[in-house]
N, C-alpha and C positions, 0 to 999 in steps of 0.2 A: 396301859399309859402310864408313865411315872407321874408322881406328884410334883406340885410346886415346890415343895420343901426339897425333894430330891433333886430337881434342877437346880435349885439355888445352892445346895451344897456342891454339885458338881461344878457349877460356874465359879464358885469361891475356890474350890481345889484347882481348876485349871488357872485361875488369876494368880494364885500362889505360886504354881509352877512357872508361870510366865515372868513373875518377878525374879525368881530364882535364875532362870536362863538369861534374863536381861542383865542381872548383877555379873554372871558369869562371862557374859559377853564382854562387858565393860572391864572386867578384871584381865581377861585375855588380850583386849586391845591395848591396855597399858604395859602389859608384860611383853606383848608382841613388839613395840617399838624398841625397847632396850634389847631384846634378843636379836632383832633385825639388825640394829646397829652393830652389835658384836659379830654377827655372821658376816657382814659386809666388810667390816674393818680386818677380819682375818683373810679375806681373799687376796688383797695386794700384798700382805705379808709373806703368805705362801708362794706367791709368784716371784717375788723378790728373792726368797730363799733358794728357789729353784733356778734362777738366774746365776746365783752365787755358786751353787753347785756346778752348773754348766761352766762357768768361768774356771773353776777349779779343774774341771775334767779336761778343758782346752790346754791346760799347762802340764798335764800328766801323760805320761806314756801309756800305762796300763793300770787304771784305778782298779783296786781291789778292795773288797770287804764282804763280811759274812752275808750281809743284807742284800748283796747283789747276786749271790749264788743261785744258779738255775738248777732245779732238780725236778725229776719226775714227780708229779703231784699224787702221792699215795696217801699222804697224811695232811688234811686240810683243817684250818681253824677258821670259823666264820664269826665276825662280830656282828650281832644282829641288834639294831638300835630302835627301840620303841619308847613309848612313854611310860610314865608310871601310873597314870590315870586314864580313865575313859572319857565319854562324852566329846569326843573330837571326830566323830564321823568315821570314815573308812581309814583313818590314819594307821592305826595299829593293825587293822586287818590286812591292808595292802602289804605291810612287811611281813606279816607271818605267812602270807600266801608266796610272797617272793622267796622267804626262807624255805618253804616246803618244796617249791620248784627247784630251788639249788640242790637240796637234799636228793630230790628224785634224779637230777641230772647227774649227780656225782655219788649215786647209789653204790658203785662199785669200788670207791675210796672210802678211807677212814675219815669221817668228819666228826669234830667236836665243836661245840657252840658255846660262845661267850655271849651272855645276854646283858645287855645294858638296858635297864627299864623293867619295871615290875610285870607289864603285859606281856612281854616276850617270854619272860620266865615261867609265868603261869600258864601260857598256852602251850609251850613245849613241855612242860612238866607233866600236864596231863597226858601227853603223847609218848612219854618215856624216851624222850630225845637225849642224846649224848651230850650233856653239859659239862663244861669244863670250869667255868667261872660265871658268877652272876655280880651285876654291879645295879643296885637298886637305890632309889631316892637321892640320886644325884644331880637331877635336873632343877630341883628347886634352889640350889646353891652351886650351880655349874661353874667350875674354876679349872685352871689348866693343871692343877695337880691330879685331878680326876683322869685326864687324858694320859698323865705320866705314869699313874698307877696302872692303867689298862695296857699301856704300850711296854712296860717294862717286863712283864711276863711273855707278851707276844715276841719281842726283840731277843729275849733270852732264849725262848724255845725254838726260834728260827736259827739264831746263831749256832746253837748246840745241835742242830740237826733233828730235833724232836718232831717238827712238822716241816712240811714241803712248800706250803702256800698259805697265805692268809687274805681273807676277803672281808669286805665291809658291805653290809646291807642297811640302808637307811633312807629317810626322806630328805630330799634336797628342796630347800625353801626357793621357790620362784617367784611367787607373788601372794598376795592375800587370799587369792581364791585358787591357787595351784600350788601342788607339791609333787615332785617327781621322785619315784623310787628308783635308787641308785644301787647298783650292784657293781662294786669297784674292787679289783684286786690291789691289796696293799703291799704285800711282800711275795715274790722278791721285788725290789725297786729296780727300775730301770737304770741304765748307767749313766744318764744324764749326758748323754753324748750329743753335743750341739750340732746343727748343721754346718757344713763348711763355711757358709757366709757369716753365720753367727760366731763361729770359732774364731775366724779371722777378725771380726770386730772386737772380740774379747782381747785377742793378743795385741791389738794396736794400743790399748791401755795397759801401761806398766805398772802393775800392783807390786809393792814390796811387802812380802809376807813374813811375819816374825818367825812363824813355824813353816816347815815344808808343806806345800800343797796337800800331799798325800795324808798328813797328819791333821790338818784342818778338815779335810774331807771326811776321814774317818769319825771325827767328833761331830760334824754337822749331820751325817746321816741318821743317826739315832734321834736327833732333835727333829730332823724332817718327819720321821715317822710319828713322832709325838704330835707335831703340828697337823699332820693329815688327820689323826684321830680326833684332835681337839676341834679342827674344823668341821668334821663330821657330826660331832656333838652339837655344835653351835648351830649348824643347819638343821639338824633334827629338832632341836629346842624351838628354833623359830618356826619351823614348819607345824610342829604340835601346837603352839599357840595360835597360828593362823588357822589350822583346821578346827580347833575348838572354838574360836570366835566366829568362824563361818557356821559351824554347827549350831551354836547357841543362838546366832541371829537367824537362823532358819527354823529353829524350835520356837522362839519368841513369835515370830510372824505366824507359825502354825497355831499357836496358843490363841493368838488374837482373832484368828479366823474361827477357831473352835468356840471362842467365847461368844462371837457374833451369832454363829449357828445355833448355840445353845440359848442364847438370849431370845432368839426368833422363836425357836420351839417353847421356851417358857411363856412367851407372851400368847402364843397360839394355845396353849393348855389353859392359861388364865383366861383368855377370851371365851373358850369352850366351856369352862367352868362357870363363869358369869352368865352365859346364855342358858345354860342348863339351869341354874337357879332362877333365872327370870322365867323360864318355861314352867318351872315347878310352881312358882308364885302365882303366875297367870292362870294355870290348870286349876290350883286350889281356889282361886277367887271365882273362877267360872264355876266350879263345882258347888260353892256356896249359893 
C-alpha cells in the first residue's frame, strides 16, 4: 500500500498537469477564434473567384492552359498537411493514415510527398517515404506567401510535365468537435465549364474586359491554385486548434476525476493509518 507522502506527491503532480492542460485549452480557444474567422472568410472569396473563371469560360471558345492538361497519372505529388505539434488527439494520426492509404492505392505509380507540418515529416521520414519538399513551423504565423511558396513549385512542375497529378490531404474544419479528413485532387484543374443555364446568365451581363478573356483566364488560374492551397492551410490550422482544445478539455476533466479518486484513496489510507495507531495504543494500554 502506498504511503500518504506518495499519494500527496501524486496528487500534486496530477494537479500540475491539470493546470497545464487547462492553460493549453484556453490558448487553443483564443487562437481558434481567429483561425476560424480566417477560414470562413476564405470560402466566399474562393467561390467568387470560381464564378469569375466560369464567366470567362462562357466567353471563350476553347480555353487552354497547362494547368488544365489531362494526362495519365504515372507521377503523382501529394501535399500532406498536418500540425507542427502534438497533444491534439487523432488530428495528425488521421492524416498519416489517410496518406498511407493513398500510397497503398497508388503503389503502381511514382508518388512523391510534400510535407506541410513537422508531424507529417517526422512520421514518413521514419518510413523512408519519397519526400520532395518540407515546410515546417509555418502555422504559427500563417500567411498567403506560404501558400504562394508551396504552389510555385507545384505549378511549375505540372506545367513542365514533370508530374501528372497533384493531390491534397488535410483536415477540414467542420465544428468545434468535428474535423473531416479531405483527399482532394488539386491538379489538373477542371475547365470551369458552367452549366448551360449559368452560361446564359453570364452572357446576359456584358462585361468590358481590358485584356482578352483568355489572357485574364491564364493569369487567374495560378492564383486560383494558390487560393486553394491557402484555403486548405487555413482549414487545417483551424481544425488543429479545435482538436487541441477538445483534447485538452478532455485531459483536464480526466485529471479532475483522477484527483478525486486519488484523494479518496489517500483519505482511506489516512483513516487506516489512524485506526492502526489507535489499535496499537489501546493494545499497549491493555497489556499494562
